[in-house]
MIDOSE-1310 file (N, C-alpha, C; in nm, 2 decimals, decimal comma, always signed):
residues 281
mrfd	-0,13/+1,39/-1,99/-0,09/+1,25/-2,03/-0,20/+1,15/-1,99; -0,25/+1,07/-2,08/-0,35/+0,97/-2,05/-0,28/+0,83/-2,04; -0,30/+0,76/-1,94/-0,25/+0,62/-1,93/-0,37/+0,53/-1,93; -0,37/+0,43/-2,02/-0,47/+0,32/-2,02/-0,40/+0,19/-1,98
viti	-0,44/+0,12/-1,88/-0,38/+0,00/-1,84/-0,48/-0,11/-1,86; -0,44/-0,22/-1,93/-0,53/-0,33/-1,96/-0,47/-0,45/-1,88; -0,55/-0,51/-1,79/-0,50/-0,60/-1,70/-0,61/-0,70/-1,66; -0,58/-0,82/-1,61/-0,68/-0,90/-1,55/-0,69/-0,88/-1,40
fpdf	-0,61/-0,79/-1,34/-0,61/-0,76/-1,20/-0,63/-0,61/-1,18; -0,74/-0,55/-1,22/-0,75/-0,41/-1,21/-0,74/-0,35/-1,07; -0,78/-0,43/-0,97/-0,77/-0,38/-0,83/-0,63/-0,36/-0,78; -0,53/-0,42/-0,85/-0,39/-0,40/-0,82/-0,35/-0,26/-0,81
fagp	-0,41/-0,18/-0,90/-0,37/-0,04/-0,92/-0,43/+0,06/-0,82; -0,52/+0,01/-0,74/-0,58/+0,09/-0,63/-0,47/+0,14/-0,54; -0,36/+0,07/-0,52/-0,25/+0,11/-0,44/-0,16/+0,20/-0,50; -0,09/+0,16/-0,61/+0,01/+0,25/-0,68/-0,04/+0,39/-0,72
leyg	-0,17/+0,40/-0,75/-0,22/+0,53/-0,80/-0,26/+0,62/-0,69; -0,25/+0,57/-0,56/-0,30/+0,65/-0,45/-0,19/+0,71/-0,36; -0,07/+0,71/-0,41/+0,04/+0,76/-0,32/+0,14/+0,84/-0,40; +0,20/+0,94/-0,32/+0,31/+1,01/-0,37/+0,29/+1,10/-0,49
ivrr	+0,39/+1,10/-0,58/+0,39/+1,18/-0,70/+0,27/+1,15/-0,79; +0,24/+1,02/-0,81/+0,14/+0,98/-0,90/+0,00/+1,03/-0,85; -0,02/+1,02/-0,72/-0,15/+1,07/-0,67/-0,16/+1,22/-0,69; -0,05/+1,29/-0,66/-0,06/+1,44/-0,67/-0,08/+1,48/-0,82
area	-0,01/+1,41/-0,91/-0,02/+1,44/-1,05/-0,16/+1,41/-1,10; -0,22/+1,30/-1,05/-0,36/+1,27/-1,09/-0,45/+1,37/-1,04; -0,44/+1,41/-0,91/-0,53/+1,51/-0,86/-0,51/+1,65/-0,92; -0,39/+1,68/-0,97/-0,37/+1,81/-1,03/-0,40/+1,81/-1,18
gvie	-0,44/+1,69/-1,23/-0,48/+1,68/-1,37/-0,36/+1,67/-1,47; -0,24/+1,64/-1,41/-0,13/+1,62/-1,50/-0,14/+1,49/-1,57; -0,19/+1,39/-1,51/-0,21/+1,26/-1,57/-0,36/+1,21/-1,55; -0,40/+1,13/-1,64/-0,53/+1,08/-1,63/-0,53/+0,92/-1,65
phih	-0,51/+0,85/-1,54/-0,50/+0,70/-1,56/-0,64/+0,63/-1,57; -0,65/+0,53/-1,65/-0,77/+0,46/-1,67/-0,73/+0,31/-1,66; -0,80/+0,23/-1,58/-0,77/+0,09/-1,56/-0,88/+0,01/-1,62; -0,85/-0,09/-1,71/-0,95/-0,16/-1,78/-0,93/-0,31/-1,75
dlrd	-1,04/-0,38/-1,72/-1,03/-0,53/-1,70/-1,04/-0,60/-1,83; -0,93/-0,67/-1,86/-0,93/-0,74/-1,99/-1,04/-0,84/-2,01; -1,09/-0,89/-1,90/-1,20/-0,99/-1,91/-1,33/-0,93/-1,96; -1,34/-0,80/-1,95/-1,46/-0,73/-2,01/-1,46/-0,74/-2,16
fshd	-1,35/-0,78/-2,22/-1,35/-0,78/-2,37/-1,34/-0,93/-2,41; -1,38/-1,02/-2,33/-1,40/-1,16/-2,37/-1,55/-1,19/-2,37; -1,59/-1,29/-2,44/-1,74/-1,31/-2,47/-1,79/-1,44/-2,43; -1,72/-1,53/-2,37/-1,77/-1,66/-2,32/-1,81/-1,64/-2,18
rhrt	-1,89/-1,74/-2,13/-1,94/-1,73/-1,99/-1,83/-1,74/-1,89; -1,72/-1,79/-1,92/-1,60/-1,80/-1,83/-1,51/-1,68/-1,83; -1,54/-1,59/-1,93/-1,45/-1,47/-1,94/-1,31/-1,51/-1,97; -1,29/-1,60/-2,06/-1,16/-1,66/-2,08/-1,06/-1,56/-2,16
vddr	-0,94/-1,55/-2,11/-0,84/-1,47/-2,17/-0,71/-1,54/-2,20; -0,71/-1,68/-2,18/-0,59/-1,75/-2,20/-0,63/-1,89/-2,26; -0,52/-1,96/-2,31/-0,55/-2,09/-2,37/-0,41/-2,16/-2,38; -0,42/-2,29/-2,41/-0,30/-2,38/-2,42/-0,21/-2,33/-2,53
pfgg	-0,08/-2,34/-2,52/+0,01/-2,31/-2,63/+0,01/-2,41/-2,75; +0,01/-2,36/-2,87/+0,03/-2,45/-2,98/+0,17/-2,51/-2,97; +0,18/-2,64/-3,01/+0,30/-2,71/-3,00/+0,33/-2,77/-2,87; +0,24/-2,76/-2,77/+0,26/-2,81/-2,64/+0,35/-2,73/-2,55
gegm	+0,37/-2,78/-2,43/+0,45/-2,71/-2,34/+0,37/-2,67/-2,22; +0,45/-2,62/-2,12/+0,39/-2,58/-1,99/+0,32/-2,45/-2,00; +0,23/-2,43/-1,90/+0,16/-2,30/-1,88/+0,06/-2,27/-1,99; +0,00/-2,15/-1,97/-0,10/-2,10/-2,06/-0,06/-1,97/-2,13
vmkp	-0,12/-1,93/-2,24/-0,08/-1,82/-2,32/-0,20/-1,72/-2,33; -0,18/-1,59/-2,31/-0,29/-1,50/-2,33/-0,33/-1,49/-2,47; -0,46/-1,50/-2,49/-0,52/-1,50/-2,62/-0,51/-1,36/-2,69; -0,50/-1,35/-2,82/-0,49/-1,22/-2,89/-0,63/-1,15/-2,90
eplf	-0,74/-1,22/-2,91/-0,87/-1,16/-2,94/-0,91/-1,05/-2,83; -0,90/-1,08/-2,70/-0,94/-0,98/-2,60/-0,86/-0,86/-2,60; -0,73/-0,88/-2,63/-0,63/-0,76/-2,63/-0,66/-0,68/-2,75; -0,68/-0,74/-2,87/-0,71/-0,66/-2,99/-0,84/-0,59/-2,97
eame	-0,94/-0,65/-2,92/-1,07/-0,59/-2,90/-1,06/-0,47/-2,80; -0,99/-0,49/-2,69/-0,97/-0,39/-2,60/-0,91/-0,26/-2,66; -0,80/-0,29/-2,74/-0,73/-0,17/-2,80/-0,82/-0,11/-2,91; -0,89/-0,18/-2,99/-0,98/-0,12/-3,09/-1,09/-0,05/-3,03
tlvg	-1,14/-0,09/-2,91/-1,25/-0,02/-2,84/-1,20/+0,11/-2,78; -1,08/+0,11/-2,72/-1,02/+0,22/-2,65/-0,95/+0,32/-2,74; -0,88/+0,27/-2,84/-0,80/+0,36/-2,92/-0,84/+0,37/-3,07; -0,89/+0,26/-3,12/-0,93/+0,26/-3,26/-0,86/+0,14/-3,33
enaa	-0,89/+0,12/-3,46/-0,84/+0,00/-3,53/-0,69/+0,01/-3,55; -0,64/+0,13/-3,57/-0,50/+0,15/-3,60/-0,43/+0,19/-3,47; -0,44/+0,11/-3,36/-0,39/+0,15/-3,23/-0,24/+0,17/-3,23; -0,17/+0,08/-3,29/-0,02/+0,09/-3,29/+0,03/+0,21/-3,36
gapr	-0,05/+0,26/-3,46/-0,01/+0,38/-3,54/-0,08/+0,51/-3,50; -0,15/+0,51/-3,38/-0,22/+0,63/-3,34/-0,12/+0,74/-3,31; -0,14/+0,86/-3,35/-0,05/+0,97/-3,32/-0,02/+1,00/-3,18; +0,10/+1,02/-3,14/+0,15/+1,05/-3,01/+0,09/+0,95/-2,90
tavv	+0,09/+0,83/-2,95/+0,04/+0,72/-2,86/+0,14/+0,60/-2,86; +0,17/+0,55/-2,75/+0,25/+0,43/-2,74/+0,17/+0,31/-2,69; +0,17/+0,20/-2,75/+0,10/+0,08/-2,70/+0,21/-0,02/-2,66; +0,22/-0,03/-2,52/+0,34/-0,10/-2,46/+0,30/-0,23/-2,41
llsa	+0,36/-0,34/-2,46/+0,34/-0,47/-2,41/+0,45/-0,50/-2,31; +0,41/-0,53/-2,18/+0,50/-0,56/-2,08/+0,54/-0,70/-2,09; +0,67/-0,73/-2,11/+0,71/-0,87/-2,14/+0,85/-0,89/-2,10; +0,88/-1,01/-2,04/+1,02/-1,04/-2,01/+1,11/-1,04/-2,13
sgkl	+1,05/-1,06/-2,25/+1,12/-1,07/-2,38/+1,14/-0,93/-2,45; +1,10/-0,82/-2,38/+1,10/-0,69/-2,44/+1,24/-0,62/-2,43; +1,25/-0,50/-2,49/+1,36/-0,42/-2,48/+1,37/-0,36/-2,34; +1,48/-0,34/-2,29/+1,50/-0,29/-2,15/+1,45/-0,15/-2,13
frqe	+1,36/-0,13/-2,03/+1,32/+0,01/-2,00/+1,43/+0,09/-1,94; +1,46/+0,20/-1,99/+1,56/+0,29/-1,94/+1,51/+0,43/-1,92; +1,59/+0,52/-1,86/+1,54/+0,66/-1,84/+1,51/+0,73/-1,97; +1,59/+0,70/-2,08/+1,56/+0,76/-2,21/+1,43/+0,71/-2,26
tarr	+1,39/+0,59/-2,23/+1,26/+0,54/-2,27/+1,15/+0,62/-2,20; +1,17/+0,65/-2,07/+1,07/+0,73/-2,00/+1,06/+0,87/-2,06; +1,18/+0,93/-2,10/+1,18/+1,06/-2,15/+1,10/+1,06/-2,29; +1,12/+0,95/-2,37/+1,05/+0,94/-2,50/+0,90/+0,93/-2,47
fagl	+0,86/+0,85/-2,38/+0,72/+0,84/-2,35/+0,66/+0,97/-2,29; +0,74/+1,04/-2,22/+0,69/+1,17/-2,16/+0,66/+1,27/-2,26; +0,71/+1,25/-2,39/+0,67/+1,35/-2,49/+0,55/+1,31/-2,57; +0,48/+1,20/-2,53/+0,36/+1,16/-2,59/+0,23/+1,21/-2,52
eriv	+0,12/+1,18/-2,58/-0,01/+1,22/-2,51/-0,08/+1,11/-2,45; -0,05/+0,98/-2,49/-0,12/+0,87/-2,44/-0,03/+0,74/-2,44; -0,04/+0,67/-2,33/+0,04/+0,54/-2,33/-0,06/+0,43/-2,28; -0,07/+0,33/-2,36/-0,15/+0,21/-2,33/-0,06/+0,10/-2,28
llcg	-0,08/+0,05/-2,16/+0,01/-0,06/-2,11/-0,07/-0,19/-2,10; -0,02/-0,29/-2,18/-0,08/-0,42/-2,18/+0,00/-0,51/-2,09; -0,07/-0,55/-1,98/-0,01/-0,64/-1,88/-0,02/-0,78/-1,91; +0,10/-0,84/-1,95/+0,10/-0,98/-1,98/+0,09/-1,07/-1,85
ryeg	+0,05/-1,19/-1,87/+0,04/-1,29/-1,76/+0,06/-1,43/-1,81; +0,06/-1,52/-1,72/+0,07/-1,66/-1,75/+0,21/-1,69/-1,81; +0,22/-1,78/-1,91/+0,34/-1,81/-1,97/+0,39/-1,71/-2,07; +0,30/-1,62/-2,12/+0,33/-1,52/-2,21/+0,21/-1,47/-2,28
vder	+0,23/-1,39/-2,39/+0,12/-1,34/-2,47/+0,14/-1,38/-2,61; +0,03/-1,41/-2,68/+0,03/-1,45/-2,82/+0,12/-1,35/-2,90; +0,22/-1,41/-2,97/+0,32/-1,32/-3,04/+0,26/-1,22/-3,13; +0,14/-1,25/-3,18/+0,08/-1,16/-3,28/+0,04/-1,02/-3,21
vaeh	+0,03/-1,02/-3,08/+0,01/-0,90/-3,01/+0,14/-0,81/-3,02; +0,25/-0,87/-3,00/+0,38/-0,80/-3,01/+0,40/-0,75/-3,15; +0,37/-0,84/-3,25/+0,40/-0,81/-3,39/+0,31/-0,71/-3,45; +0,18/-0,71/-3,41/+0,08/-0,63/-3,49/+0,00/-0,53/-3,41
lasd	+0,01/-0,54/-3,27/-0,07/-0,45/-3,19/+0,02/-0,35/-3,11; +0,12/-0,40/-3,05/+0,21/-0,31/-2,97/+0,31/-0,23/-3,05; +0,33/-0,11/-3,01/+0,44/-0,03/-3,07/+0,57/-0,05/-3,00; +0,56/-0,09/-2,87/+0,68/-0,12/-2,79/+0,66/-0,25/-2,71
eisi	+0,76/-0,33/-2,71/+0,76/-0,44/-2,61/+0,87/-0,42/-2,51; +0,83/-0,41/-2,38/+0,92/-0,35/-2,28/+0,94/-0,45/-2,17; +1,06/-0,46/-2,12/+1,10/-0,54/-2,00/+1,16/-0,44/-1,90; +1,14/-0,46/-1,77/+1,20/-0,37/-1,67/+1,33/-0,42/-1,62
gdfv	+1,37/-0,54/-1,66/+1,50/-0,59/-1,61/+1,52/-0,74/-1,65; +1,64/-0,79/-1,63/+1,67/-0,92/-1,67/+1,63/-1,02/-1,56; +1,50/-1,03/-1,54/+1,44/-1,12/-1,44/+1,30/-1,14/-1,48; +1,23/-1,24/-1,42/+1,10/-1,28/-1,47/+1,00/-1,25/-1,35
lsgg	+0,89/-1,18/-1,38/+0,78/-1,16/-1,29/+0,66/-1,24/-1,34; +0,56/-1,26/-1,25/+0,44/-1,34/-1,29/+0,35/-1,26/-1,38; +0,36/-1,13/-1,39/+0,27/-1,04/-1,47/+0,33/-0,90/-1,49; +0,26/-0,83/-1,57/+0,31/-0,69/-1,61/+0,25/-0,58/-1,52
elpa	+0,17/-0,61/-1,42/+0,11/-0,51/-1,34/+0,21/-0,42/-1,27; +0,31/-0,48/-1,20/+0,41/-0,41/-1,13/+0,50/-0,33/-1,22; +0,54/-0,38/-1,33/+0,62/-0,30/-1,43/+0,53/-0,18/-1,48; +0,40/-0,21/-1,51/+0,32/-0,10/-1,56/+0,31/+0,02/-1,46
amii	+0,30/-0,02/-1,33/+0,30/+0,09/-1,22/+0,43/+0,16/-1,22; +0,54/+0,09/-1,24/+0,67/+0,15/-1,23/+0,69/+0,25/-1,35; +0,64/+0,21/-1,47/+0,65/+0,29/-1,59/+0,57/+0,42/-1,57; +0,45/+0,40/-1,51/+0,36/+0,52/-1,49/+0,43/+0,62/-1,40
eavt	+0,49/+0,58/-1,30/+0,56/+0,67/-1,21/+0,69/+0,73/-1,28; +0,76/+0,65/-1,35/+0,89/+0,70/-1,41/+0,85/+0,81/-1,52; +0,74/+0,79/-1,59/+0,70/+0,89/-1,69/+0,64/+1,01/-1,63; +0,55/+0,98/-1,53/+0,48/+1,10/-1,46/+0,57/+1,20/-1,40
rllp	+0,68/+1,15/-1,34/+0,77/+1,25/-1,27/+0,85/+1,34/-1,37; +0,84/+1,30/-1,50/+0,91/+1,39/-1,60/+0,81/+1,49/-1,66; +0,69/+1,48/-1,63/+0,59/+1,57/-1,69/+0,59/+1,71/-1,62; +0,57/+1,81/-1,69/+0,56/+1,95/-1,63/+0,45/+1,95/-1,53
galg	+0,48/+2,00/-1,41/+0,38/+2,02/-1,30/+0,37/+1,90/-1,21; +0,44/+1,79/-1,24/+0,43/+1,67/-1,16/+0,51/+1,68/-1,03; +0,63/+1,74/-1,03/+0,71/+1,75/-0,92/+0,70/+1,89/-0,86; +0,72/+1,90/-0,73/+0,72/+2,03/-0,67/+0,83/+2,12/-0,72
neds	+0,95/+2,06/-0,74/+1,07/+2,13/-0,80/+1,11/+2,05/-0,92; +1,09/+2,11/-1,04/+1,11/+2,04/-1,16/+1,26/+2,01/-1,18; +1,35/+2,08/-1,11/+1,49/+2,06/-1,12/+1,53/+1,92/-1,06; +1,44/+1,86/-0,98/+1,46/+1,73/-0,92/+1,47/+1,63/-1,02
avne	+1,41/+1,65/-1,14/+1,42/+1,55/-1,25/+1,54/+1,57/-1,34; +1,62/+1,67/-1,31/+1,73/+1,70/-1,39/+1,86/+1,65/-1,33; +1,88/+1,67/-1,20/+2,00/+1,63/-1,13/+1,98/+1,50/-1,05; +1,97/+1,39/-1,13/+1,95/+1,26/-1,06/+2,01/+1,15/-1,15
sftg	+2,01/+1,03/-1,10/+2,07/+0,92/-1,17/+2,01/+0,90/-1,31; +2,10/+0,86/-1,41/+2,07/+0,83/-1,55/+2,03/+0,96/-1,63; +2,04/+1,08/-1,57/+2,01/+1,20/-1,64/+2,14/+1,26/-1,69; +2,14/+1,29/-1,82/+2,26/+1,35/-1,87/+2,23/+1,43/-2,00
sgpd	+2,33/+1,50/-2,05/+2,31/+1,58/-2,17/+2,41/+1,54/-2,27; +2,40/+1,60/-2,39/+2,50/+1,57/-2,49/+2,63/+1,63/-2,46; +2,73/+1,60/-2,55/+2,87/+1,65/-2,52/+2,88/+1,80/-2,54; +2,96/+1,86/-2,45/+2,99/+2,00/-2,46/+3,13/+2,02/-2,51
agee	+3,17/+2,14/-2,53/+3,30/+2,16/-2,58/+3,41/+2,11/-2,48; +3,51/+2,04/-2,53/+3,61/+1,99/-2,45/+3,58/+1,85/-2,39; +3,47/+1,79/-2,42/+3,43/+1,66/-2,36/+3,49/+1,55/-2,45; +3,52/+1,44/-2,38/+3,58/+1,33/-2,45/+3,46/+1,23/-2,48
psap	+3,44/+1,20/-2,61/+3,33/+1,12/-2,65/+3,34/+0,97/-2,63; +3,46/+0,92/-2,60/+3,48/+0,77/-2,60/+3,55/+0,73/-2,47; +3,53/+0,61/-2,43/+3,60/+0,56/-2,31/+3,74/+0,52/-2,33; +3,83/+0,54/-2,24/+3,97/+0,50/-2,26/+3,97/+0,34/-2,25
gwla	+4,09/+0,29/-2,28/+4,10/+0,14/-2,29/+4,08/+0,07/-2,16; +4,12/+0,13/-2,05/+4,10/+0,06/-1,92/+3,95/+0,04/-1,89; +3,87/+0,14/-1,93/+3,73/+0,13/-1,90/+3,66/+0,04/-2,00; +3,70/+0,04/-2,12/+3,64/-0,05/-2,22/+3,66/-0,20/-2,17
rlva	+3,78/-0,22/-2,11/+3,81/-0,36/-2,06/+3,72/-0,39/-1,94; +3,69/-0,29/-1,86/+3,61/-0,31/-1,74/+3,47/-0,34/-1,77; +3,42/-0,28/-1,88/+3,28/-0,29/-1,91/+3,25/-0,40/-2,01; +3,23/-0,52/-1,96/+3,19/-0,63/-2,04/+3,28/-0,66/-2,16
gget	+3,41/-0,64/-2,14/+3,50/-0,66/-2,25/+3,49/-0,55/-2,36; +3,42/-0,44/-2,32/+3,41/-0,33/-2,42/+3,31/-0,36/-2,53; +3,23/-0,46/-2,52/+3,14/-0,50/-2,63/+3,00/-0,43/-2,62; +2,96/-0,39/-2,51/+2,82/-0,34/-2,49/+2,82/-0,20/-2,43
pals	+2,82/-0,10/-2,51/+2,81/+0,04/-2,46/+2,68/+0,06/-2,39; +2,68/+0,15/-2,29/+2,56/+0,19/-2,22/+2,47/+0,27/-2,31; +2,33/+0,26/-2,29/+2,24/+0,33/-2,37/+2,21/+0,47/-2,31; +2,23/+0,48/-2,17/+2,20/+0,60/-2,10/+2,31/+0,70/-2,12
rgil	+2,28/+0,82/-2,13/+2,39/+0,92/-2,14/+2,42/+0,98/-2,00; +2,35/+0,94/-1,90/+2,38/+0,99/-1,76/+2,45/+0,89/-1,67; +2,51/+0,94/-1,57/+2,57/+0,86/-1,46/+2,48/+0,86/-1,34; +2,52/+0,78/-1,24/+2,44/+0,78/-1,12/+2,44/+0,91/-1,04
dcph	+2,34/+0,93/-0,96/+2,34/+1,05/-0,88/+2,45/+1,04/-0,77; +2,49/+1,16/-0,72/+2,59/+1,16/-0,61/+2,53/+1,12/-0,48; +2,61/+1,08/-0,38/+2,56/+1,04/-0,25/+2,50/+1,17/-0,19; +2,40/+1,15/-0,10/+2,34/+1,26/-0,03/+2,35/+1,24/+0,12
ytrp	+2,35/+1,35/+0,20/+2,36/+1,34/+0,34/+2,27/+1,45/+0,40; +2,22/+1,42/+0,53/+2,14/+1,52/+0,60/+2,18/+1,51/+0,75; +2,11/+1,58/+0,83/+2,14/+1,58/+0,97/+2,11/+1,45/+1,04; +2,18/+1,40/+1,14/+2,29/+1,47/+1,21/+2,42/+1,47/+1,14
qtfr	+2,51/+1,56/+1,17/+2,64/+1,57/+1,10/+2,72/+1,45/+1,14; +2,71/+1,40/+1,26/+2,78/+1,28/+1,30/+2,68/+1,17/+1,35; +2,68/+1,05/+1,28/+2,59/+0,95/+1,32/+2,67/+0,82/+1,34; +2,67/+0,77/+1,47/+2,74/+0,65/+1,50/+2,89/+0,65/+1,46
gwev	+2,95/+0,77/+1,47/+3,09/+0,79/+1,44/+3,11/+0,82/+1,29; +3,01/+0,81/+1,21/+3,03/+0,84/+1,07/+3,00/+0,99/+1,04; +3,10/+1,06/+0,98/+3,09/+1,20/+0,96/+3,04/+1,23/+0,81; +2,96/+1,34/+0,80/+2,93/+1,39/+0,67/+3,06/+1,45/+0,61
pael	+3,08/+1,42/+0,48/+3,20/+1,47/+0,41/+3,22/+1,62/+0,44; +3,35/+1,66/+0,47/+3,38/+1,80/+0,51/+3,35/+1,89/+0,39; +3,36/+1,85/+0,27/+3,34/+1,94/+0,15/+3,20/+1,99/+0,15; +3,10/+1,91/+0,20/+2,96/+1,95/+0,19/+2,93/+2,05/+0,30
lsgn	+3,02/+2,06/+0,40/+3,00/+2,16/+0,51/+3,08/+2,29/+0,49; +3,16/+2,29/+0,38/+3,25/+2,40/+0,36/+3,19/+2,53/+0,32; +3,07/+2,53/+0,26/+3,01/+2,65/+0,21/+3,07/+2,70/+0,08; +3,17/+2,63/+0,03/+3,24/+2,66/-0,09/+3,17/+2,59/-0,21
heei	+3,10/+2,67/-0,29/+3,01/+2,61/-0,39/+3,09/+2,53/-0,49; +3,20/+2,58/-0,53/+3,28/+2,51/-0,63/+3,34/+2,38/-0,57; +3,38/+2,38/-0,45/+3,43/+2,26/-0,38/+3,32/+2,16/-0,37; +3,20/+2,20/-0,33/+3,09/+2,11/-0,32/+3,05/+2,05/-0,46
rrwr	+3,05/+2,14/-0,56/+3,02/+2,09/-0,69/+3,12/+1,98/-0,74; +3,25/+2,01/-0,71/+3,35/+1,91/-0,75/+3,34/+1,78/-0,68; +3,31/+1,79/-0,54/+3,30/+1,67/-0,46/+3,18/+1,59/-0,51; +3,07/+1,65/-0,54/+2,95/+1,58/-0,58/+2,97/+1,51/-0,72
rnaa	+3,04/+1,58/-0,81/+3,07/+1,52/-0,94/+3,16/+1,40/-0,92; +3,27/+1,41/-0,85/+3,36/+1,30/-0,83/+3,30/+1,18/-0,75; +3,21/+1,22/-0,65/+3,14/+1,11/-0,58/+3,04/+1,04/-0,67; +2,98/+1,11/-0,76/+2,89/+1,05/-0,85/+2,96/+0,95/-0,95
lakt	+3,08/+1,00/-0,99/+3,16/+0,92/-1,08/+3,21/+0,79/-1,01; +3,25/+0,81/-0,88/+3,30/+0,70/-0,80/+3,19/+0,59/-0,78; +3,07/+0,64/-0,75/+2,96/+0,55/-0,73/+2,92/+0,47/-0,86; +2,92/+0,55/-0,97/+2,90/+0,48/-1,10/+3,00/+0,38/-1,13
lrnr	+3,13/+0,41/-1,11/+3,24/+0,32/-1,14/+3,22/+0,19/-1,05; +3,18/+0,21/-0,93/+3,16/+0,10/-0,83/+3,04/+0,01/-0,86; +2,92/+0,08/-0,89/+2,80/+0,01/-0,90/+2,75/-0,02/-1,04; +2,78/+0,07/-1,14/+2,73/+0,06/-1,27/+2,84/+0,11/-1,37
pdll	+2,95/+0,05/-1,38/+3,06/+0,09/-1,47/+3,01/+0,09/-1,62; +2,91/+0,00/-1,65/+2,86/+0,00/-1,79/+2,81/+0,13/-1,84; +2,76/+0,22/-1,75/+2,71/+0,35/-1,79/+2,82/+0,44/-1,84; +2,94/+0,42/-1,79/+3,05/+0,51/-1,83/+3,09/+0,49/-1,97
agvh	+3,07/+0,38/-2,03/+3,11/+0,35/-2,16/+3,03/+0,43/-2,27; +2,91/+0,48/-2,23/+2,83/+0,54/-2,32/+2,80/+0,69/-2,29; +2,87/+0,75/-2,19/+2,84/+0,88/-2,15/+2,95/+0,97/-2,19; +2,92/+1,10/-2,22/+3,02/+1,20/-2,26/+3,07/+1,27/-2,13
lsae	+3,20/+1,26/-2,11/+3,26/+1,31/-1,98/+3,37/+1,41/-2,02; +3,40/+1,50/-1,93/+3,50/+1,60/-1,95/+3,64/+1,54/-1,93; +3,74/+1,60/-1,98/+3,88/+1,56/-1,96/+3,91/+1,55/-1,81; +3,86/+1,64/-1,73/+3,88/+1,64/-1,59/+3,81/+1,51/-1,53
dwkw	+3,69/+1,48/-1,58/+3,63/+1,35/-1,53/+3,71/+1,23/-1,56; +3,76/+1,22/-1,68/+3,84/+1,10/-1,72/+3,97/+1,09/-1,64; +4,03/+1,21/-1,61/+4,15/+1,21/-1,53/+4,12/+1,16/-1,39; +4,01/+1,20/-1,33/+3,98/+1,16/-1,20/+3,95/+1,01/-1,20
lqea	+3,87/+0,96/-1,30/+3,84/+0,82/-1,31/+3,96/+0,73/-1,32; +4,06/+0,78/-1,40/+4,18/+0,70/-1,42/+4,26/+0,69/-1,29; +4,26/+0,80/-1,21/+4,33/+0,80/-1,08/+4,26/+0,71/-0,99; +4,12/+0,72/-0,99/+4,05/+0,63/-0,90/+4,07/+0,49/-0,93
qasa	+4,07/+0,45/-1,06/+4,09/+0,31/-1,10/+4,23/+0,27/-1,06; +4,33/+0,36/-1,08/+4,47/+0,32/-1,05/+4,49/+0,29/-0,90; +4,42/+0,37/-0,82/+4,43/+0,35/-0,67/+4,33/+0,25/-0,62; +4,25/+0,19/-0,71/+4,15/+0,08/-0,68/+4,03/+0,14/-0,61
akpl	+4,05/+0,24/-0,52/+3,93/+0,30/-0,45/+3,98/+0,43/-0,40; +3,94/+0,54/-0,46/+3,97/+0,67/-0,42/+3,88/+0,72/-0,31; +3,93/+0,74/-0,19/+3,85/+0,77/-0,07/+3,78/+0,91/-0,09; +3,65/+0,91/-0,06/+3,57/+1,03/-0,07/+3,52/+1,07/+0,07
r	+3,57/+1,00/+0,18/+3,53/+1,03/+0,32/+3,39/+1,01/+0,33
């Protein structure tokens, strides 16, 4: 997987690329990151990449010419249509980045990340250059560098050979599979009412990961759940599943509206909702 990052702050990435999974994947040849200074594609003596917005208003807007020239130099004139390539504009106005977005990107060969700055980017970049316009959340940052670093890690950890144990990318938050026999495809009425009036189903098919514990068994009077110490694999599996459902219900109930769960899952969730908080010790 090749990553090209186009930014006015190339030194920012000296940190994120030098630690953890991303560094190991880079050294193992799983990923090939390239950082490009957008100002290298400007041609005036001030290396200008922004200008005042038409129509007036506050702030400055990133110019289209340097971004188009950078893409045409790196990828070719048909950058947005290049095979197995995503050209991603990082923008607060973009579609929300989710785990399934990371999975889609992980199936490509090349991702180009355009880091916006200032008040925004000339809209012709989003319309005619980028294949994807992506936001990492419903909040505003000063630029796309941090979101780009986050996307690189989210995608890298899904690539074969990036993790020491590839099962680590299977059993975690937001990871799920399609419906199996006996699964219920839709949320019951109480959950639909709980999730934003039932109007916005979740896009992710997965729920949150279950809680995890390690030694010591007792810490400041708080005990590790007895089920995890039982040695009974079925009991541990059931506890982890129910604990994951409870955490999802508590922290991200919106995810439950779009996930396929078994009849046993729905029964447990209804009992948990009825009792307001089902204790998991």
